[in-house]
C-alpha positions as CSV (number, residue, x, y, z in Angstrom):
1,M,-100.4,100.5,41.6
2,M,-97.0,99.1,41.4
3,K,-96.4,96.3,38.9
4,K,-95.0,93.3,39.8
5,K,-91.4,93.1,38.8
6,V,-90.6,90.2,36.4
7,K,-87.4,88.3,37.8
8,I,-85.0,86.5,35.4
9,F,-85.2,83.5,37.8
10,D,-89.0,83.5,37.3
11,I,-88.8,83.8,33.3
12,V,-85.7,80.9,33.4
13,L,-88.3,78.6,35.2
14,I,-91.0,79.1,33.1
15,V,-88.4,78.4,30.3
16,I,-87.5,75.1,31.8
17,F,-90.6,73.7,32.7
18,T,-92.2,74.7,29.4
19,V,-89.5,72.4,27.7
20,F,-90.0,69.6,30.5
21,S,-93.4,69.8,29.7
22,L,-92.7,69.6,26.1
23,V,-90.3,66.6,26.3
24,M,-93.2,64.7,28.0
25,I,-96.0,65.6,26.1
26,I,-94.8,65.4,22.6
27,P,-94.1,61.6,22.9
28,V,-97.4,60.8,24.3
29,Y,-99.4,62.7,21.7
30,K,-97.4,60.9,19.2
31,V,-98.6,57.6,20.5
32,L,-101.9,58.8,20.7
33,V,-102.5,60.3,17.1
34,D,-100.8,57.2,15.5
35,S,-102.9,54.8,17.8
36,F,-106.3,56.4,16.0
37,D,-104.1,56.2,12.2
38,L,-105.3,52.9,10.4
39,K,-102.3,54.0,8.3
40,T,-98.5,52.7,8.6
41,A,-97.7,55.0,11.8
42,Y,-94.4,56.0,11.3
43,G,-93.0,59.6,11.8
44,M,-94.6,62.3,13.7
45,K,-97.8,63.7,12.5
46,L,-100.0,66.1,14.0
47,F,-103.2,64.3,12.8
48,P,-103.9,60.4,11.9
49,E,-104.0,60.3,7.8
50,Q,-106.7,58.0,8.1
51,F,-109.0,57.9,11.5
52,G,-110.3,55.1,12.8
53,F,-110.9,52.9,16.1
54,A,-109.9,49.5,15.0
55,G,-106.9,49.5,17.3
56,Y,-108.6,50.2,20.6
57,K,-111.5,47.8,18.9
58,S,-108.7,45.2,18.5
59,I,-107.8,45.0,22.3
60,F,-111.5,45.1,23.5
61,T,-112.3,42.1,20.9
62,N,-109.4,40.2,20.6
63,P,-109.2,37.5,23.3
64,T,-105.5,37.6,23.6
65,M,-105.5,41.2,24.4
66,L,-108.7,41.5,26.0
67,R,-108.0,38.6,28.9
68,P,-104.9,40.7,30.1
69,F,-106.8,43.9,30.4
70,L,-109.4,42.0,32.4
71,I,-106.9,40.4,34.6
72,S,-105.4,43.8,35.3
73,C,-108.4,45.1,36.0
74,Y,-109.1,42.1,38.5
75,T,-105.7,42.4,40.0
76,T,-105.9,46.4,40.3
77,V,-109.6,45.9,42.2
78,M,-108.8,43.4,44.6
79,G,-105.2,44.3,45.1
80,T,-106.2,47.9,46.3
81,I,-109.2,46.4,48.6
82,M,-107.0,43.9,50.2
83,G,-103.9,46.9,50.8
84,L,-106.3,49.0,52.2
85,L,-108.1,46.3,54.0
86,I,-104.4,45.3,55.5
87,S,-103.3,48.6,56.4
88,V,-106.6,49.8,57.8
89,L,-106.7,46.8,60.3
90,G,-102.6,46.9,61.2
91,A,-102.9,50.9,61.9
92,Y,-105.9,50.7,63.9
93,V,-103.8,47.9,66.1
94,L,-100.9,50.2,66.2
95,I,-102.6,53.1,67.8
96,Q,-103.9,51.1,70.6
97,W,-101.0,52.3,73.1
98,K,-102.4,50.1,75.7
99,M,-102.0,46.7,73.9
100,P,-99.5,44.3,75.4
101,G,-96.7,43.9,73.0
102,R,-97.7,46.9,70.4
103,A,-94.4,48.3,70.7
104,F,-92.4,44.6,69.8
105,I,-95.5,44.8,66.7
106,A,-94.4,47.8,65.5
107,N,-90.6,47.5,65.6
108,V,-90.9,44.3,63.7
109,L,-92.8,45.7,61.2
110,L,-90.2,48.5,61.2
111,F,-87.6,46.2,60.7
112,T,-89.1,44.6,57.4
113,M,-88.6,48.1,55.7
114,I,-85.2,47.9,56.2
115,F,-84.1,44.1,56.1
116,N,-85.8,41.7,53.7
117,G,-85.5,37.6,53.2
118,G,-84.5,38.4,49.5
119,M,-85.8,37.4,46.0
120,I,-84.6,33.6,46.1
121,P,-86.2,33.0,50.1
122,T,-89.5,35.1,49.0
123,Y,-89.8,33.0,45.7
124,L,-89.5,29.6,47.8
125,V,-91.9,31.2,50.4
126,M,-94.6,31.9,47.8
127,K,-94.1,28.2,46.0
128,D,-94.3,26.7,49.4
129,F,-97.8,28.4,49.8
130,H,-98.9,27.4,46.6
131,L,-98.8,31.5,45.1
132,T,-97.0,30.6,42.1
133,N,-99.0,30.5,38.9
134,N,-101.7,32.0,40.8
135,L,-103.3,35.6,40.6
136,W,-103.3,35.4,44.7
137,G,-99.8,35.5,44.3
138,V,-99.5,38.7,42.8
139,I,-102.2,40.1,44.9
140,L,-101.5,39.4,48.5
141,L,-97.6,40.0,48.4
142,P,-97.7,43.7,47.1
143,A,-100.8,44.0,49.6
144,I,-98.6,43.5,52.6
145,N,-96.9,47.4,52.3
146,V,-95.4,48.5,55.6
147,Y,-94.6,52.0,54.3
148,N,-98.3,52.6,53.5
149,L,-99.4,51.2,57.0
150,V,-97.3,53.3,58.4
151,L,-98.6,56.0,56.4
152,M,-102.1,54.8,57.7
153,K,-101.1,54.8,61.4
154,N,-99.8,58.6,61.4
155,F,-103.1,59.7,59.9
156,F,-105.1,57.9,62.6
157,E,-102.8,59.2,65.1
158,G,-104.2,62.7,64.3
159,I,-107.5,61.8,65.2
160,P,-108.6,63.0,68.6
161,V,-108.1,60.1,71.2
162,S,-111.4,61.6,73.0
163,L,-113.7,60.7,69.9
164,M,-112.7,57.1,70.3
165,E,-112.8,56.9,74.2
166,S,-116.4,58.5,74.1
167,A,-117.4,55.8,71.9
168,E,-115.8,53.3,74.0
169,I,-117.4,54.5,77.1
170,D,-120.4,54.2,75.3
171,G,-120.1,50.7,74.3
172,C,-118.8,50.6,71.4
173,S,-116.7,47.7,69.5
174,H,-113.1,48.3,68.3
175,F,-115.3,47.4,65.0
176,R,-117.5,50.0,65.5
177,I,-115.3,52.4,66.3
178,L,-113.3,52.0,63.4
179,Y,-116.0,52.1,61.0
180,K,-118.0,54.8,62.5
181,I,-115.7,57.2,63.4
182,V,-111.9,56.2,62.3
183,L,-112.6,55.5,58.5
184,P,-115.4,58.5,58.2
185,L,-112.6,60.8,59.4
186,S,-110.0,59.3,57.4
187,K,-111.2,59.7,53.5
188,A,-108.2,61.4,52.2
189,A,-105.7,58.9,53.5
190,L,-107.9,55.9,52.1
191,A,-107.8,58.1,48.9
192,S,-104.0,58.6,48.7
193,I,-103.1,55.5,49.8
194,G,-105.7,53.7,47.8
195,L,-104.4,55.1,44.8
196,M,-100.7,54.6,45.4
197,Y,-101.6,50.4,45.9
198,A,-103.7,50.7,42.6
199,V,-101.4,52.4,40.5
200,G,-98.8,49.7,41.7
201,Y,-101.2,47.0,40.9
202,W,-102.3,48.1,37.5
203,N,-98.3,48.9,36.4
204,D,-97.1,45.8,38.4
205,Y,-94.6,43.9,35.8
206,T,-92.2,42.5,38.5
207,N,-94.3,40.4,40.4
208,Y,-95.7,38.6,37.1
209,K,-92.5,38.2,35.8
210,L,-91.0,36.4,38.8
211,Y,-94.2,34.3,40.3
212,I,-96.5,33.6,36.8
213,T,-94.9,31.5,33.9
214,N,-98.2,31.1,32.7
215,S,-99.1,33.3,29.8
216,N,-102.7,33.1,30.6
217,L,-102.0,34.8,33.6
218,Y,-100.3,37.9,32.6
219,N,-101.8,41.2,33.1
220,F,-101.7,44.1,30.8
221,Q,-98.4,45.3,31.5
222,M,-96.6,41.7,30.6
223,K,-98.7,41.6,27.2
224,L,-97.6,45.1,26.3
225,R,-94.1,44.3,27.0
226,N,-94.2,41.2,24.9
227,M,-95.8,43.6,22.1
228,V,-93.2,45.8,22.4
229,M,-90.1,43.8,22.8
230,D,-91.1,40.4,21.1
231,N,-93.4,42.1,18.7
232,D,-96.2,39.6,20.1
233,I,-99.3,41.7,18.5
234,P,-102.5,39.8,17.2
235,D,-103.3,39.6,13.3
236,E,-106.3,41.8,12.4
237,G,-106.1,41.7,9.0
238,G,-105.8,45.3,7.8
239,I,-104.6,46.8,10.8
240,D,-101.4,48.0,11.2
241,P,-99.9,46.3,13.8
242,N,-97.9,49.4,14.9
243,T,-101.2,50.8,15.5
244,I,-102.9,48.2,17.8
245,A,-99.5,48.4,20.2
246,N,-99.9,52.2,20.4
247,A,-103.6,51.7,21.1
248,A,-102.2,49.8,24.1
249,V,-100.2,51.8,24.9
250,I,-102.7,54.5,25.7
251,V,-105.1,52.1,27.2
252,A,-102.2,51.1,29.7
253,I,-101.6,55.0,30.5
254,L,-105.1,56.6,30.5
255,P,-107.1,54.8,33.3
256,F,-104.8,56.7,36.0
257,A,-104.2,59.9,33.7
258,I,-108.1,60.7,34.1
259,I,-108.2,59.5,37.9
260,Y,-105.1,61.5,39.3
261,P,-106.8,65.1,38.5
262,F,-110.2,64.0,40.5
263,C,-107.6,62.3,43.3
264,Q,-105.3,65.1,43.4
265,K,-107.1,67.3,46.3
266,Y,-107.0,64.0,48.5
267,F,-103.5,62.4,47.5
268,V,-101.9,65.4,48.7
269,Q,-103.7,65.9,51.5
270,G,-103.3,62.6,52.8
271,V,-100.0,62.3,52.4
272,N,-99.2,65.6,53.8
273,V,-101.1,64.7,56.9
274,G,-100.3,60.8,57.3
275,A,-96.3,61.8,57.3
276,V,-95.8,64.9,58.9
277,K,-96.8,65.3,62.4
278,E,-96.9,68.5,64.9
């Protein structure tokens, strides 16, 4: 039995990926250790000197921390639902080849991927619709994503037309066809596009900076930025502010660090099938 010869190129790749992995993992590990360290958390430590959950407790009990966290949860859930709803309905309309004006609508949507009105006109439109200083503004604006709509449309086009035609002959309405046939066959696309929406909403900072001036409506990312840049860390009496700041960073990255491994299969499958056509 012949042994596989190890190539120098393979060794170089292993070394490079190991170095890059350490570069990414070590800072995260330091933040994780410091988030549990109740003493002054400066310098690199392998383990906390004084272990405790006070930093995390502060986030979920202090109103100035809890409110932005709940706002992030709310906008992420509502935005993902709205984004998927718009993408699914829009994509289903665009695969109706017999619909009058379908090509014109598709071209208008594709045009918006290349050109847009710009930051100031968009802000004026948002202001006229009373969507500034309003959570619905930061929910609805990112939900209208033509790129995700096109991905969903390409995935729908891979579903056999004969299935939808058979259902239509049997008397099914378009909404019933969408609900009973198209959506059950599109779980991979829904998971991948939903994940992209969720990550975008959870990490959203720009829209809050542009359209939200009321600090009571800031999300967790805005609060985290103020903590890091402006040292706006709540005084918990005896708890090192750096511990609270590090705990906030872990809370910001942890949800999707947990979700991604479970959704990776659907994410890769959905993007590949939706973006590549034979």
